[in-house]
N, C-alpha and C positions, 0 to 999 in steps of 0.2 A: 555824345555826338548823336548816337541813335534816336534817343529821346528827342533832340531837337526836331530831327527830320523827320520823325513821327508827327509830333506836336505840329509843324509845318504842313504836313502831308494833310491835316484835318481840314486846312483851308484851300489848300492846291492840289493839284494831283500829287502821286507818289514820285512819279517820273520828274516833274519840274522841283520838288522840294529836295529830291538827292541831286540835281544839275546844279542847284542853286549854292547847295552848300558842300559841293564835290564830294559827295559821298557815295561808291557805288552802289547801285542796287543789289549786285549779288550779295554783297557783303552787308547789307540791311537784311536781306532774307535769311542768309545764313544765321546772323545775329540772333534772328526771332525762333529760327528752328532750335539754337541751342539753349535760348533762354526759356523757352516755352516746356511747360512740363508735358513730357511724352507719357500718356498711359501705358504701362506695358500690359498688353492683352494676354491673355493664355492661348496657347497654340490649340488650335481647334483640330478635332482629329475629324478624317473623313469619315463619312458613313458606310463606305466600302473597305475602311481598314478592318484587318483582323482581330477579332475579340482575344484577350488573353488565352482563353482555353483553346482557340484556334491555332495560336501560336505554339501553344506547349504540344499540342498533337502534331505541329510540323516537326518541332523540334525533337519530340519522341520517335518520329519514322527517320528524321536525319540521323540520329544517333542509335538507332537499332543495329543489331550486330548484322541484318542483311544490307546496309547501305551506308556503313560508318566507313567503308574503305572506297566509296564511291563521292565524285562531285555532286553539287545541288543538280546541275544540269543534266548529269546522268541520272539521278533520282527523278528528277523531274519527268524525263523522257519513258521511264521505265512506268513511272505511276500512269502517265497517258496510255501506255501501251495496254495496261491492266483496265481502263476506263474510270481512274479514280483522279482526281484534280483536287489539290490542298490549296495550291498557290502558284504563282510563276515562280519560275526558279531564281529571278532576281530578289523576291521576296525572300525566299529562302536563305539567300545570301545575307540580306537585311537582319533576318531573324537571329541567324547563327551569328552575325557582326553584334549584335545587342548583347548576346552572353559571349562574348570573346569566345567564339569557337570557330572562327576562320582559321582553320589550322589543321593540323591532320588529327583525325578524331579517334583513330584505332588506337588501343592501349600499347602503346611501345616502350620498351625500356630505354632509359636515357644512361648511357654509359658514360662513367665519369673519367674525366683526363687524368690517368696517371702519369706521372713525373718518373721520368727514368731512373736507375739509381745512380748515383753519382759516388765513382770510386777515386779514391786516393791513396797514391802511394806515397811512403815517406821515407824508405827505404829501397834499396837494390833487393831484387828478387822478393818483394812483399807483396806484388802482384802481378799475376799473369793473364795475359789477354790475347786473343787471336788478332784483334784489331787497335794499334794502338793509337790511333789518329784522334778518338773520343777519351784517351786517358789524361787525367790531371796531374801533373808533377808538384815537387814541393813548393816550386814558385811559381808565378803567373806566368803563361805562356810556355811551358813547358812539360 
């Protein structure tokens, strides 16, 4: 149906061809967009974008011992006070996000979850405890 509309549109206008064949123009345009090959263009980098060496320097500053426990906004403000400008605070967040470092950057211990010991009494006077609400008996719910 689309090819007949385009064939008729060569002799009359596209609007008249779509009206004569009862084809909505929006559907025709949508079909054209789907069937035409789209050239996938490479994303172009802005000339103002930071170079990889500059990004590495920003990461090194953010992960240094001096700034490891500060947010990028605080690091930005401190560096500006010292007269040093690396990039904006938002760019600092972007650089950290590229490297999956938008988290606590200090070296902290991760404590594993320990399961509490489970006590089971199978006979009388086998187990003594000051709190019997959590003790399991020989059968369920006792």
